[in-house]
N, CA, C and O atoms as a GROMACS GRO file, in nm:
protein
  304
    1MET      N    1  -3.613  -2.847  -5.086
    1MET     CA    2  -3.746  -2.884  -5.053
    1MET      C    3  -3.810  -2.774  -4.968
    1MET      O    4  -3.754  -2.722  -4.872
    2ARG      N    5  -3.931  -2.743  -5.012
    2ARG     CA    6  -4.014  -2.634  -4.933
    2ARG      C    7  -4.133  -2.687  -4.869
    2ARG      O    8  -4.207  -2.765  -4.928
    3VAL      N    9  -4.155  -2.647  -4.747
    3VAL     CA   10  -4.282  -2.685  -4.661
    3VAL      C   11  -4.381  -2.608  -4.727
    3VAL      O   12  -4.364  -2.486  -4.740
    4VAL      N   13  -4.490  -2.669  -4.775
    4VAL     CA   14  -4.605  -2.588  -4.815
    4VAL      C   15  -4.720  -2.575  -4.709
    4VAL      O   16  -4.791  -2.475  -4.704
    5LYS      N   17  -4.734  -2.679  -4.628
    5LYS     CA   18  -4.829  -2.671  -4.522
    5LYS      C   19  -4.805  -2.782  -4.418
    5LYS      O   20  -4.743  -2.884  -4.449
    6GLU      N   21  -4.852  -2.760  -4.301
    6GLU     CA   22  -4.860  -2.858  -4.202
    6GLU      C   23  -4.997  -2.861  -4.134
    6GLU      O   24  -5.063  -2.762  -4.103
    7ILE      N   25  -5.028  -2.978  -4.116
    7ILE     CA   26  -5.164  -3.004  -4.050
    7ILE      C   27  -5.151  -3.103  -3.941
    7ILE      O   28  -5.100  -3.212  -3.968
    8SER      N   29  -5.192  -3.077  -3.818
    8SER     CA   30  -5.180  -3.173  -3.718
    8SER      C   31  -5.324  -3.190  -3.653
    8SER      O   32  -5.398  -3.097  -3.624
    9ASN      N   33  -5.350  -3.322  -3.635
    9ASN     CA   34  -5.476  -3.354  -3.568
    9ASN      C   35  -5.444  -3.471  -3.476
    9ASN      O   36  -5.329  -3.515  -3.472
   10SER      N   37  -5.541  -3.524  -3.402
   10SER     CA   38  -5.514  -3.611  -3.298
   10SER      C   39  -5.462  -3.741  -3.345
   10SER      O   40  -5.398  -3.814  -3.269
   11LYS      N   41  -5.489  -3.772  -3.468
   11LYS     CA   42  -5.442  -3.917  -3.532
   11LYS      C   43  -5.309  -3.909  -3.598
   11LYS      O   44  -5.229  -4.003  -3.593
   12CYS      N   45  -5.284  -3.789  -3.664
   12CYS     CA   46  -5.170  -3.802  -3.742
   12CYS      C   47  -5.115  -3.664  -3.769
   12CYS      O   48  -5.191  -3.568  -3.754
   13LYS      N   49  -4.976  -3.644  -3.812
   13LYS     CA   50  -4.937  -3.529  -3.852
   13LYS      C   51  -4.917  -3.528  -4.007
   13LYS      O   52  -4.864  -3.624  -4.063
   14ILE      N   53  -4.960  -3.417  -4.078
   14ILE     CA   54  -4.958  -3.411  -4.213
   14ILE      C   55  -4.868  -3.299  -4.250
   14ILE      O   56  -4.885  -3.188  -4.201
   15THR      N   57  -4.772  -3.324  -4.335
   15THR     CA   58  -4.671  -3.231  -4.394
   15THR      C   59  -4.673  -3.228  -4.550
   15THR      O   60  -4.647  -3.333  -4.608
   16VAL      N   61  -4.700  -3.126  -4.615
   16VAL     CA   62  -4.697  -3.124  -4.764
   16VAL      C   63  -4.566  -3.049  -4.798
   16VAL      O   64  -4.542  -2.940  -4.747
   17PHE      N   65  -4.485  -3.107  -4.882
   17PHE     CA   66  -4.368  -3.044  -4.936
   17PHE      C   67  -4.386  -3.017  -5.085
   17PHE      O   68  -4.471  -3.076  -5.152
   18SER      N   69  -4.303  -2.927  -5.134
   18SER     CA   70  -4.297  -2.911  -5.286
   18SER      C   71  -4.135  -2.938  -5.310
   18SER      O   72  -4.041  -2.883  -5.252
   19TRP      N   73  -4.132  -3.030  -5.405
   19TRP     CA   74  -3.988  -3.074  -5.424
   19TRP      C   75  -3.982  -3.142  -5.570
   19TRP      O   76  -4.049  -3.240  -5.601
   20ASN      N   77  -3.900  -3.081  -5.646
   20ASN     CA   78  -3.866  -3.144  -5.773
   20ASN      C   79  -3.989  -3.165  -5.860
   20ASN      O   80  -4.009  -3.270  -5.922
   21GLY      N   81  -4.070  -3.060  -5.860
   21GLY     CA   82  -4.189  -3.062  -5.952
   21GLY      C   83  -4.307  -3.140  -5.898
   21GLY      O   84  -4.407  -3.154  -5.968
   22LYS      N   85  -4.299  -3.190  -5.780
   22LYS     CA   86  -4.412  -3.258  -5.705
   22LYS      C   87  -4.449  -3.214  -5.585
   22LYS      O   88  -4.372  -3.142  -5.522
   23PHE      N   89  -4.560  -3.247  -5.537
   23PHE     CA   90  -4.608  -3.230  -5.400
   23PHE      C   91  -4.597  -3.353  -5.336
   23PHE      O   92  -4.655  -3.453  -5.378
   24LEU      N   93  -4.514  -3.354  -5.217
   24LEU     CA   94  -4.516  -3.480  -5.129
   24LEU      C   95  -4.602  -3.454  -5.026
   24LEU      O   96  -4.585  -3.357  -4.952
   25ILE      N   97  -4.706  -3.543  -5.012
   25ILE     CA   98  -4.800  -3.531  -4.899
   25ILE      C   99  -4.758  -3.653  -4.803
   25ILE      O  100  -4.780  -3.771  -4.833
   26LYS      N  101  -4.697  -3.612  -4.689
   26LYS     CA  102  -4.648  -3.697  -4.588
   26LYS      C  103  -4.739  -3.702  -4.464
   26LYS      O  104  -4.769  -3.602  -4.398
   27LEU      N  105  -4.782  -3.831  -4.437
   27LEU     CA  106  -4.859  -3.847  -4.313
   27LEU      C  107  -4.777  -3.930  -4.214
   27LEU      O  108  -4.718  -4.032  -4.251
   28GLU      N  109  -4.774  -3.888  -4.090
   28GLU     CA  110  -4.697  -3.959  -3.985
   28GLU      C  111  -4.794  -3.995  -3.876
   28GLU      O  112  -4.884  -3.918  -3.843
   29ASN      N  113  -4.774  -4.120  -3.816
   29ASN     CA  114  -4.842  -4.163  -3.698
   29ASN      C  115  -4.749  -4.264  -3.635
   29ASN      O  116  -4.719  -4.374  -3.682
   30GLY      N  117  -4.705  -4.210  -3.517
   30GLY     CA  118  -4.601  -4.294  -3.438
   30GLY      C  119  -4.480  -4.324  -3.537
   30GLY      O  120  -4.423  -4.234  -3.597
   31GLY      N  121  -4.447  -4.455  -3.549
   31GLY     CA  122  -4.346  -4.492  -3.617
   31GLY      C  123  -4.371  -4.525  -3.764
   31GLY      O  124  -4.288  -4.580  -3.836
   32PHE      N  125  -4.479  -4.492  -3.799
   32PHE     CA  126  -4.536  -4.512  -3.932
   32PHE      C  127  -4.541  -4.391  -4.022
   32PHE      O  128  -4.570  -4.282  -3.973
   33GLU      N  129  -4.514  -4.404  -4.150
   33GLU     CA  130  -4.530  -4.294  -4.247
   33GLU      C  131  -4.600  -4.344  -4.372
   33GLU      O  132  -4.588  -4.461  -4.408
   34GLN      N  133  -4.672  -4.255  -4.438
   34GLN     CA  134  -4.733  -4.275  -4.573
   34GLN      C  135  -4.690  -4.146  -4.639
   34GLN      O  136  -4.694  -4.037  -4.582
   35THR      N  137  -4.649  -4.166  -4.761
   35THR     CA  138  -4.605  -4.052  -4.850
   35THR      C  139  -4.677  -4.071  -4.997
   35THR      O  140  -4.664  -4.174  -5.062
   36PHE      N  141  -4.746  -3.970  -5.037
   36PHE     CA  142  -4.808  -3.970  -5.167
   36PHE      C  143  -4.731  -3.853  -5.255
   36PHE      O  144  -4.715  -3.739  -5.212
   37LYS      N  145  -4.690  -3.894  -5.371
   37LYS     CA  146  -4.623  -3.801  -5.454
   37LYS      C  147  -4.727  -3.763  -5.568
   37LYS      O  148  -4.778  -3.851  -5.638
   38VAL      N  149  -4.756  -3.631  -5.584
   38VAL     CA  150  -4.850  -3.566  -5.688
   38VAL      C  151  -4.765  -3.467  -5.759
   38VAL      O  152  -4.686  -3.391  -5.704
   39SER      N  153  -4.791  -3.474  -5.895
   39SER     CA  154  -4.722  -3.382  -5.980
   39SER      C  155  -4.782  -3.241  -5.962
   39SER      O  156  -4.903  -3.225  -5.952
   40GLU      N  157  -4.695  -3.141  -5.958
   40GLU     CA  158  -4.743  -3.008  -5.949
   40GLU      C  159  -4.823  -2.958  -6.077
   40GLU      O  160  -4.897  -2.860  -6.080
   41LEU      N  161  -4.793  -3.046  -6.185
   41LEU     CA  162  -4.872  -3.010  -6.312
   41LEU      C  163  -5.023  -3.060  -6.305
   41LEU      O  164  -5.112  -3.010  -6.374
   42ASP      N  165  -5.040  -3.161  -6.216
   42ASP     CA  166  -5.170  -3.220  -6.205
   42ASP      C  167  -5.263  -3.143  -6.098
   42ASP      O  168  -5.385  -3.142  -6.113
   43VAL      N  169  -5.203  -3.081  -5.996
   43VAL     CA  170  -5.273  -3.021  -5.884
   43VAL      C  171  -5.218  -2.898  -5.844
   43VAL      O  172  -5.099  -2.883  -5.818
   44LEU      N  173  -5.311  -2.802  -5.840
   44LEU     CA  174  -5.259  -2.663  -5.784
   44LEU      C  175  -5.245  -2.654  -5.643
   44LEU      O  176  -5.320  -2.723  -5.573
   45GLU      N  177  -5.160  -2.579  -5.590
   45GLU     CA  178  -5.133  -2.572  -5.450
   45GLU      C  179  -5.269  -2.550  -5.363
   45GLU      O  180  -5.283  -2.599  -5.251
   46GLN      N  181  -5.360  -2.476  -5.423
   46GLN     CA  182  -5.491  -2.431  -5.368
   46GLN      C  183  -5.575  -2.557  -5.359
   46GLN      O  184  -5.665  -2.559  -5.275
   47GLU      N  185  -5.556  -2.660  -5.437
   47GLU     CA  186  -5.635  -2.773  -5.434
   47GLU      C  187  -5.590  -2.874  -5.333
   47GLU      O  188  -5.664  -2.970  -5.314
   48LEU      N  189  -5.491  -2.866  -5.274
   48LEU     CA  190  -5.433  -2.955  -5.176
   48LEU      C  191  -5.539  -2.989  -5.052
   48LEU      O  192  -5.550  -3.099  -4.998
   49ASP      N  193  -5.610  -2.873  -5.021
   49ASP     CA  194  -5.698  -2.898  -4.916
   49ASP      C  195  -5.822  -2.979  -4.963
   49ASP      O  196  -5.892  -3.043  -4.885
   50ASP      N  197  -5.843  -2.973  -5.089
   50ASP     CA  198  -5.958  -3.075  -5.131
   50ASP      C  199  -5.903  -3.218  -5.133
   50ASP      O  200  -5.982  -3.311  -5.116
   51ILE      N  201  -5.770  -3.240  -5.153
   51ILE     CA  202  -5.725  -3.388  -5.152
   51ILE      C  203  -5.716  -3.426  -4.996
   51ILE      O  204  -5.738  -3.543  -4.964
   52LEU      N  205  -5.687  -3.340  -4.908
   52LEU     CA  206  -5.670  -3.369  -4.776
   52LEU      C  207  -5.798  -3.359  -4.688
   52LEU      O  208  -5.802  -3.307  -4.576
   53ASN      N  209  -5.900  -3.415  -4.752
   53ASN     CA  210  -6.036  -3.404  -4.689
   53ASN      C  211  -6.052  -3.500  -4.582
   53ASN      O  212  -5.957  -3.574  -4.556
   54ASP      N  213  -6.164  -3.508  -4.515
   54ASP     CA  214  -6.201  -3.608  -4.410
   54ASP      C  215  -6.185  -3.757  -4.456
   54ASP      O  216  -6.133  -3.838  -4.380
   55THR      N  217  -6.225  -3.789  -4.566
   55THR     CA  218  -6.225  -3.922  -4.624
   55THR      C  219  -6.086  -3.959  -4.640
   55THR      O  220  -6.052  -4.066  -4.591
   56PHE      N  221  -6.001  -3.892  -4.698
   56PHE     CA  222  -5.873  -3.915  -4.736
   56PHE      C  223  -5.784  -3.945  -4.585
   56PHE      O  224  -5.703  -4.036  -4.575
   57ILE      N  225  -5.810  -3.868  -4.497
   57ILE     CA  226  -5.736  -3.866  -4.369
   57ILE      C  227  -5.791  -3.994  -4.300
   57ILE      O  228  -5.710  -4.065  -4.239
   58THR      N  229  -5.920  -4.029  -4.305
   58THR     CA  230  -5.979  -4.145  -4.234
   58THR      C  231  -5.934  -4.256  -4.305
   58THR      O  232  -5.913  -4.354  -4.234
   59GLU      N  233  -5.912  -4.270  -4.428
   59GLU     CA  234  -5.866  -4.398  -4.498
   59GLU      C  235  -5.722  -4.413  -4.457
   59GLU      O  236  -5.678  -4.526  -4.437
   60ALA      N  237  -5.643  -4.303  -4.444
   60ALA     CA  238  -5.494  -4.313  -4.414
   60ALA      C  239  -5.475  -4.351  -4.267
   60ALA      O  240  -5.380  -4.421  -4.234
   61ILE      N  241  -5.568  -4.305  -4.175
   61ILE     CA  242  -5.565  -4.367  -4.043
   61ILE      C  243  -5.598  -4.499  -4.030
   61ILE      O  244  -5.544  -4.564  -3.940
   62GLU      N  245  -5.690  -4.558  -4.114
   62GLU     CA  246  -5.711  -4.706  -4.115
   62GLU      C  247  -5.601  -4.778  -4.182
   62GLU      O  248  -5.576  -4.895  -4.151
   63ARG      N  249  -5.535  -4.716  -4.272
   63ARG     CA  250  -5.418  -4.779  -4.321
   63ARG      C  251  -5.302  -4.791  -4.219
   63ARG      O  252  -5.226  -4.889  -4.221
   64PHE      N  253  -5.291  -4.694  -4.134
   64PHE     CA  254  -5.198  -4.702  -4.026
   64PHE      C  255  -5.221  -4.797  -3.940
   64PHE      O  256  -5.125  -4.860  -3.895
   65ASP      N  257  -5.352  -4.829  -3.899
   65ASP     CA  258  -5.393  -4.939  -3.814
   65ASP      C  259  -5.348  -5.066  -3.883
   65ASP      O  260  -5.288  -5.151  -3.816
   66GLU      N  261  -5.369  -5.083  -4.004
   66GLU     CA  262  -5.333  -5.202  -4.077
   66GLU      C  263  -5.190  -5.229  -4.089
   66GLU      O  264  -5.144  -5.344  -4.090
   67MET      N  265  -5.113  -5.115  -4.097
   67MET     CA  266  -4.968  -5.138  -4.095
   67MET      C  267  -4.922  -5.192  -3.951
   67MET      O  268  -4.848  -5.290  -3.940
   68ALA      N  269  -4.970  -5.125  -3.848
   68ALA     CA  270  -4.940  -5.176  -3.717
   68ALA      C  271  -4.981  -5.318  -3.696
   68ALA      O  272  -4.906  -5.395  -3.636
   69LYS      N  273  -5.092  -5.356  -3.740
   69LYS     CA  274  -5.133  -5.516  -3.728
   69LYS      C  275  -5.039  -5.583  -3.806
   69LYS      O  276  -4.988  -5.681  -3.750
   70SER      N  277  -5.001  -5.556  -3.925
   70SER     CA  278  -4.894  -5.629  -4.008
   70SER      C  279  -4.762  -5.641  -3.933
   70SER      O  280  -4.699  -5.747  -3.926
   71LEU      N  281  -4.721  -5.527  -3.876
   71LEU     CA  282  -4.595  -5.536  -3.794
   71LEU      C  283  -4.597  -5.627  -3.681
   71LEU      O  284  -4.502  -5.703  -3.656
   72ARG      N  285  -4.710  -5.620  -3.608
   72ARG     CA  286  -4.730  -5.700  -3.484
   72ARG      C  287  -4.726  -5.850  -3.522
   72ARG      O  288  -4.666  -5.935  -3.457
   73LYS      N  289  -4.794  -5.872  -3.631
   73LYS     CA  290  -4.805  -6.015  -3.683
   73LYS      C  291  -4.655  -6.062  -3.728
   73LYS      O  292  -4.616  -6.175  -3.699
   74ALA      N  293  -4.578  -5.977  -3.794
   74ALA     CA  294  -4.450  -6.020  -3.833
   74ALA      C  295  -4.341  -6.031  -3.724
   74ALA      O  296  -4.247  -6.110  -3.737
   75ILE      N  297  -4.356  -5.957  -3.625
   75ILE     CA  298  -4.259  -5.967  -3.510
   75ILE      C  299  -4.289  -6.086  -3.426
   75ILE      O  300  -4.398  -6.090  -3.369
   76PRO      N  301  -4.203  -6.185  -3.411
   76PRO     CA  302  -4.223  -6.297  -3.335
   76PRO      C  303  -4.226  -6.263  -3.168
   76PRO      O  304  -4.243  -6.355  -3.087
   0.00000   0.00000   0.00000
């Protein structure tokens, strides 16, 4: 597994790996993770910045908030 790039902002850490013919886009926020697998045949490495745009990151952060709400609701 090779690290392609790392991006850190105030809301989450983003790491892109290349592994087994896929790019793994991993977003981390506290105890939560989201991973997206994209075939290297479908996306060039240079296109990863287009995928990791502001809209994508904003939606991921909103998803982290929803994950936290679900967990809080599930824990008695």
